[in-house]
TORLUM-690588 format. One record per residue (C-alpha): residue in one letter; x, y, z. Coordinates in steps of 0.5 Angstrom, whole numbers, plus 500, padded with zeros to 3 digits. Example, Ala and Ser with C-alpha at 12.3 -4.5 7.8 and 13.67 -1.06 7.14 Angstrom:
BEGIN
A525491516;S527498514;
This chain:
BEGIN
M516452512;V511458512;A510461518;P503461521;L498467523;T498465530;G502469535;G507464536;G509464529;D516467527;G518470520;R525467520;D527460521;P530460528;A535455526;A538460521;P545464524;G544471526;S536470525;V531474530;R525471532;V520476531;P512474531;L509475524;L502477527;P503484530;I506487523;L500483520;A495486525;V498493524;N497493516;L490491517;I488496522;G492501518;T488499511;L481499515;G482506517;F483508510;A478504507;L473506513;V473513510;L474512503;P466511501;F464518504;L470522502;V467524495;F460526499;L464530504;V468534498;T462536494;D458538501;W464542502;G464546496;G468541491;N467537485;A470531481;L476535480;V477537487;Y476530489;G481527484;I486533487;A484530494;G486523492;A492526489;T494530495;Y496524499;S500521494;A504527492;F506528499;Q507521500;L512522494;I516526499;G516523505;A516515503;P524515501;V526519508;L522515512;G525509509;R532511510;W530513517;S528506518;D535503516;R538508521;W534508527;G530501526;R523500523;R519500529;R521507531;V519510524;L513506524;L511509530;L512516528;S508514521;Q502512525;L502518529;G502522523;T496518521;L493519527;V494527528;S491527520;W485524522;L484528528;I485534524;F480531519;L475531525;V476539526;A473540519;F466538521;F466544526;L468549521;P464554517;T463553510;T466560508;P469560501;L476562501;L477561493;Q471560488;V472558481;D468558475;S472555469;T470551462;W475546463;A475545471;G468546472;R465551478;F467549485;A469553491;V475552496;T472552503;V475552510;P473545512;L475543505;A482546506;V483543512;L481536509;L486537504;L491539510;A489533513;R491528507;A497532506;L500530513;D497523512;G501523506;L508526508;T508521514;G505515510;G511511510;N507505513;V507501507;S514501505;V517501512;A512495514;N514491507;A522493510;Y520490516;L517484513;A523483509;D527483515;I523477519;S523473513;T527468510;A528466502;D523460503;N517464506;R518471504;A513470498;A508467503;N509472508;F508478503;G502474501;K499474508;M501482508;A497483502;V491478505;S491483511;S490489506;N485486503;L481484509;G481491511;F478493504;I473488505;L471490512;G472498512;P466500507;A461495511;L463498517;A463505514;G456504512;L454502519;L457508522;G454512517;A447510519;T448513526;V446520528;L453522527;G452521520;E459522516;M463524522;A462517525;P467514520;V472519520;L471518528;G472511527;A478511523;A481516528;L480511534;I482505529;S489509528;L490510536;V489502536;A495501531;T499506535;L498503541;L500496538;I506499535;A508502541;F507496546;R506489542;L511490536;P518488537;E524491533;S526487527;Q533490527;P535489534;C542491533;I540498531;L544503535;A541508539;R547513537;S553513533;P558508535;E564513533;R561517539;Q567517545;N565515552;V569513558;R565507560;K567504553;L575505555;F573500561;G569495557;Q563497561;E559498555;Q558492550;R553490545;D553483542;C551486535;F556492535;D558492528;L563498525;K561496518;A557502515;A553502509;P554508504;R548512504;L546512497;G541517493;W536514488;R541513483;G545509487;L539505489;S537504482;A544501480;L543495485;P543489481;G536487479;V533493483;P531498476;T527492473;L523491479;L522498480;A519499473;V515493474;Y512496481;L511502477;L507499471;V503495476;M501501480;L499505474;G495500471;F491499477;N490506479;V487507472;F482501473;Y480504480;V479511478;T475508471;F471502473;P466505478;V464510473;Y463505468;A459501473;V454506474;Q454509467;G456503462;L453497466;G447501470;W450498477;S447501483;L451503489;P450496492;D452492486;T458496486;G459495493;I458487492;F463487486;F469490491;A467485496;V467479492;M474482489;G477483496;A474476498;L477472492;M484476493;V484474500;L483466498;V488467493;Q494471497;G492466503;P492459502;L493458495;L499463494;G502459500;W502452497;I504455490;S510459492;R513453495;R513449488;V514455483;G519460483;E517468484;R519470477;T515465474;L509467479;L511474477;V510473469;A504468470;G500472474;G502478470;T499475464;V493472467;L492479470;A492483463;L487478461;G482480466;F483487465;W482486458;L475482459;F473488463;D471492457;A464488457;R457489458;S455482461;T455481468;E458474468;T464476464;I465482469;Y465477474;L470472470;A474478469;V475480477;A476472478;L482473473;L484479476;A484476483;L488470481;G493474477;N494480482;G494475488;V500471485;M504477482;W504482487;P507479493;S512476488;I514483486;L515485493;S519479495;L523479489;L524487491;A526485498;D531480496;A534485491;A535490496;G538486501;S539487509;I543494508;H538498504;Q532495505;G528501508;A531506502;V529501497;Q522500499;G521508500;L524509493;A518504491;G513507495;S515514491;L514511485;G507508487;A505515489;V507517482;A503512479;S497514483;I498521481;V498519474;G493514474;L488517478;V488524474;G490521467;G485515468;G479519468;L481524462;L482517458;F476514460;A472521458;A475520451;L476513450;G470510455;P471502457;V477501452;V481504457;F481498460;W485495454;I491500456;S491497463;A492490460;A497493456;V501496461;I500490466;L503485460;I509490459;S510489466;A510481466;L515481460;L520486464;G519480469;L522475464;G529479464;H530479471;R535475474;P533473481;S538470486;A538462486;K533462492;A528466488;V528463481;
């Protein structure tokens, strides 16, 4: 059965032995709020960068800064979540995000004094001012503590069963897409106030505070057997049997490095698929807005409507449709079929017809809507309960690498090739779907 989105819904089957009854709604709310805070500032970030002395290159660097530092932080936070519990690490990660938004707010009150001025034939002319440097610092801190996604995925894997895992990851994707739908709309309303561009950043900080409080007071631990301290530590109370834990377990999992984690059965293939899908999407996200303005002549409202429609279609697919399909079709089949449809959608973006573009976005929503949750579900199944956080952290690092390469390389490719770059995204996604054919999931996930 698929767990409902109400507060009484449980991720695990209560009849399963050793299962933990944890409601699904709190982790979905945490994910929605975190995405909403990020999407709130996203539309204004390019204007802030240019107002504070930067140019398009600096804007790309600002985006890549988050991913670069997430590459460092995500694996560490994933391992910590395996050792100390998901809830504690989620709280730490969200506190880092909150502090980063507060640092971001400080930048509005600083003078635009140049720290470095550049006039280059290939990089253009720009200046690194004091507020711009503080903005980059804030993005770096948010990236360093940005294990929210990987730890949240590990949390969801903890409270899901093989029967409802794909549907639950679909619901997680729905909560993210809702944030990306609501965020830009709310940013437009806040940006029209007297506070101007500061208002969305202030709103993101307040939303991050709400998420922090939600984790602290409403999110239960998905692994209640996590010990507060090492079981080897001697204590006289243990001698007299006065300190007992029902779930005490002396079995210790070996600490695996990235080579050990990638050697787990099925994990290397799925990590490769994860990397390629993230790469294809980042190339698309950095190039399509430019193509929409330069090639299609779209206005800002046209682009906003496009992304709102894309988000709404993904919510539809990853909500009721995926829940229905996942009970009838295996996850590997969904990965391959979804990847094929997604590749076709990317290929159709090389068009000048608005009707064709919206056909492409419908295929994108359908393909990604069934493919991405299936990837996450299969990866969670391959990681198992012992290395869940570590594997999800490694996946987060690969996603950060894909973001850096896609954001920078996609812009360079579009400048050289134009809309043909969408064919590259299509080819990358198709390769990932073909790799999925070679994955052999467990019997329950076939």
